[in-house]
N, C-alpha and C positions, 0 to 999 in steps of 0.2 A: 710638378711631375704630372704627366698625363695619366688618366685612369685607363683601366683595361678596355672599357667601352669606347673611349676616344681612340685608343690605338686600333681596336678592331674596326672602327668605322673608317679609318684611314687606309686599311688594307684593300688591295685590289680584289674585287669580287665579293666584298662584304654585302651581306643580304640582311637588311633590318627585319625581314619577314621570316628569318630562319627559326626553326623550332626552338622553343625555350627549354632550359634544363628541366624544369618541372614537368613540362608536357612530354618530353622524351622519357622521363622516369615513369610517367603514367602509362605510356605505351609499353614500356618494358614490363611493368607489373601486369598489364593486361595480357601480354603474350606468353608469360611464363607457363610452361606445360611440362608434364612428365616426359622425360626422354624415352624414346623407343629403345628396345633391346638392340644391342650391337648386331649389325647385319653380317652374317657369314654366308659362304657359299662353298659347295663342294665341286672341285674341278678335276678333270683328268690331268695327269702330269704334263702332257704336251701343251696344256693351256695355262699352266700355273707358273711359268717362268716370271720371276720378278715380283711375285705376290708374297704376302706376309702370312705366315703360318698362324692359324687361329685356334688350333687344337694340337696338343702334343702328338707327335707321330711316334707311336710305340712300335718297337721292333718285334715282329711276330716270330723271328728266328734268331739264332746265334749267328754272328758274323765274325770270322768264318763259321760255316755250319758244322765243320768237323776239323780235327787236327790235320793240317796239311803242310806240304813242303813250301818253303819260301823261295826255292830256287831249283834249277836243274842240277842233279847230282846223284848221290848215293845215300840211301837211308839205312841206318843201322841202330843197334842198341848202344847208346853212349857209355854204358857202364863198362864197356870193353876198352875204353881209352886209358892209356897209361903213359909211361915214360919212354916207351919204344914205339917205333912205327907199327901201325896196325894193318895186317893183311886180311882182306875179306873176300869171300867167293860170292860172285853175283849169281843169285838164284831166280831172279824175275825182274819184271819191269812194270812200274806203276804209272799210268797215264792220267792226266787231268780229265775228270768227268767219268772215269771208270776205275773203281777201287780194285786193287790187286787182291786176289784171293789166294791165300796160301800161308804157310808158316815159315818163319825165319829163325834158324838156330844160331847158336853162338858161332862166331867165325864166318857168318854169312851177312849179305846185304842185298838191297833191292835198288836197281836203277830207278830213279824217280824224276818226274817232271814237275815244274812249278805249278802249284795249286792242286796237285794230286793228293788224295787221301793217304795219310801215313798208315802203313800196314800195322797190324796189331803187334804190340811189343816193341816197336821201333820209336825212337824219340830224338834222333839227331840226324842232320843232313850235312854232308860235305860237298861243296861245289865241285863239279867234275874237273874244273881247270886246276884244282889244287891236288889232284890225285895222279898216281901213275897206274895206268891200266895195262895189264899184260894178258893176252889171250893165247891160249894153247889148245888147239883143237876146239872142243865145245865148251871148255872151261875158261872163264874170265876171272882174273884176280885183280882186286883194287888195293893199292897201297896208300895208306893215309899217314902223312908225316906226324911225328910226335909233337905235342905242344901247340898244335894249330887250332884245336877245338875244345869246347867244354860240352858236357852233356846237355842236351836240349837246344843246342845251337841250330839256327835256320829252320826251326819248326814253329809254325803258327798254330797256337792252341785254339780250339773251338771257343767262340765268344770273346776272343782276345780284343777285337776291335769294338764289338758291341754285343751285349748280352740280351737274350730274349727277355722281353718284358720291360726293358729300359727305353727311355726316349731317345730316338735318333735325332730329332729336331724338336725344339720346344716353341711354345707360343712366342711370337715376335720375330722369329728367324725369317730371313729373306730366302726365298727359293731361288738360289743362284744356279747356274748350270751344274756345278759340282753337287749342290744339294739335291737337284733332280736325279742325278745319277745315284746318289746315296739311297734315296727313297725307292728308286727302281730296283736297286740291289736287294731290297727287302721283300720284293714282290708286291708292293703296295701300288695300286693303279690310280687311286684318287686321293686328294688331300683337301682338308677344310682350310679355307683361307678367308681373311677379311675382305669384304667388298672393297673394290678400288675407291680411292678418294675421288669423289664426283664434284667437279667444279663447273658452275655455270657462270658465264661472263658475256659481256656485250660492250659495244662501243656506243657512245651517246654524243649527239651534236647534230644540229641542222646543217652544219658545214661539212659533215663527213659523208663521203660518197662510197658506195660499194663498188668493188671492182667490176668493170664493164659499164658503169654509168658514164654518161658524157660529162666531161669537165665543165664547170661553170665558174664564174668569177667569185672569188672568195672561198671556194671550196677546196677540200683536200681529200685524197683517197685514204681510205681506212688502212692503216699499216700496223698500228699497235695490236689490233685483234689477232693478226697473223703471228706476230712475235709472241704474244701470250699463248696462243695455241701451241706453238713449237715448244715453249718452255714447259707447259703443263704436260704435253704429250711425252716429252723426253723424261719427265719425272714419273711417268706411269699413271697419271691421272686419267680418269674417264671424263672427257671434255664435253660440255654442253654449250655449243656456240649459239648465242641468242641473236647474233647479227647486229645491225645498226638500229638504234632506237632514237626517235626524234626528241628534241628538247621540249618535251611536254609531259607534265606529271602524270596525266592519264595514260599516255602512251607507255611511259615507264612502268606503270603498274600493270597494264593490260598485256603489253607485248613482251615484257621481260620478267618482272618480279613474280607475277603469278605463275608463269610457265617454269621459271627457275625453282620456285618454291615447291612446285608439284614434283620436281625431279631431284632436287639437290639435298633435301632432308635438313636436319638440324644445322644451325650455323654456330660455329665457335668464334667468339669475338676475341681477337688478340690485338685489337687497336686500343689506344688510350681512351679513357672516358670522354675526353674533350672531343676527339675525332668521331667517336661512335655516336655522339649526340646528334650528329648531322644525318643519321640514318633514319628513314621513315619506316619504323618497325611494323606499322600496320600493313604496309605494302609487302613486307617480307612474307607474312603469314606462315612462319615456321618458328619452332622453338629456338631461342637464342641462349647459348651457354657462355657464361663469363668465366675466364680463368683469372684467378687472383693469386698474386705472389707476395708472400709476407716474410719479413726478416725478424729474428729475435733480437730485441734491443731494449736495454733499460728494463729488463724483467718481464717484457711482454712482446707478443708478435704484432708487427705493424707493417703497413705498406710503405716502402721507401721508393719514391717515384723513379729515381735513376736506376736502381737495381731492378725494379719491376719492368721498366722499358727493355732492359737487356734480356730479362727472363722471357718476355713475350716473343722476342726475336728467336731465342733458343727454342722455345716451344714450337714456333712456326717451322723452323728447320727440322726439328724432331718429327713433326707430323708429316712433312714431305718425305723425309728420308725413310721413315717407317711405313709410308703409304697408309696412314691411319684414315679411316673413312667415317668413324663414329666417335663421339666424345669419350666413350668408355675406353677407347684405345689410348687415350692420353694419360690414363691413371698411372702408368709405369714410368712417366717422365721423371728422370733423376739427374739431369745435367747440373753440374756445378753445385751439388749438395741439396737441391730441392727434392722434396718428397710429397706425395699426395697425402693429405690429412682428411680421412673420411669423417672423423668426429665433428669437424667444423664445416664440412661441405654439404651442399644441397645438389639435387639433380641439375639445376641450372646455374650453380655457382661452385666451381671446382677450385678448392684452395690448396695451394702448394706452399710448404713452409721449409725454411732452413735455419739452422743455428750454427753460425760460423764459429771457429775456434776463438776463444777469448771474449765471446759475446756475453 
C-alpha cells in the first residue's frame, strides 16, 4: 500500500516545497490577535434595503396609535345588539385623519371610514354593505340585521399590532421591503445595521488576460472573476475586485494580499485544516478565526470530520444569507442543533457543539 506522501507526489500539481504543517501552525500562532468589535453603521431607511438589523428597533408609538375602524361602515355601541334588528340614527361622520368631535347617545351611530378614530363610547362597526339605509328629509336611519355582529367587531384597538416600547424588528432580521414599510410607519428614519460582508478576490495566473488585452498564444481571458463578482453582488456583499495578479509570490503579497487585508478585515476559516495549510498566513496580515464543530459522543465532545465538513458548509450558507460581516455575527448560528459554547471558545476559535438525541 502506498503511503500518503507517495500518493501526494503522484498528484498533478504536487509541490515538494509546499508549506509544512508545523510551519503553518507557527504562522497561525504568530497571527492570532484580539478580534475588533463588530462593525455597525446607521443608515437612512432608503439605503437600508437588504441589510441586517444590528440593534432592536423599538416602537416609539402604539400601532395603531388609537382605536380605529377596520372598514367603512357605521360605528355604534355594541351593547345595544340583541335578538332583533337594530335601528340607529346617523348623527355624524368620522373621516380618517380627522377625529369626529361629538357625543353619541343610545339609538345613534356615526358613519365612519376605514382607519378613522373611533368616537368616544363606540366599540363596534358594521360594514355599510350589510346595512339597510333609509333617508327621510335630513334624517338617516341605519338598520342592522340581528345575529350578524358581536360587540367589538371590526374595531382595531390601540397597540393591537404593536405596543409602544416593544421591538418591531430584532437583531438579525433582514430589512425587506415590507420591513422598511413597518419601520417607516413608526416614524423611525434611520436604523443601525451590520456592515455589509466585504469580500476581496482576484484572479491569478500568467496565462490570464484582462478584458481589452490582445490575445496571445496559450492565454485565456479572465472570466471567473466576473462570475464571482455577479454572485457576490447578488448576495449583497461589498465587493473588492483585486484584478489579475501574476504567478509570482511577491506580486501576490504586494498587489493582492496586502491591499485586501487593509480592506477586508478578519478572515473566518471555514475550510478544512488540510486545505487551509496551503495558505500563506503571513501574507494575509489579518486575524484568522477558526470555527470548530464538535459532537457529543461516548461521554465527551469531539470533532467528527464528516459532520464537521457539513457544518462548515452550513455556516458558510448562514453567513451569506444573514449578510454577516464580522465573526461575532456567527455566534447565533444554530442550524441542525449546533450552538455556540462561550465557555470553551476563544476570540480566534469559535466552538459550536451539539448533542444529538440518544448520544
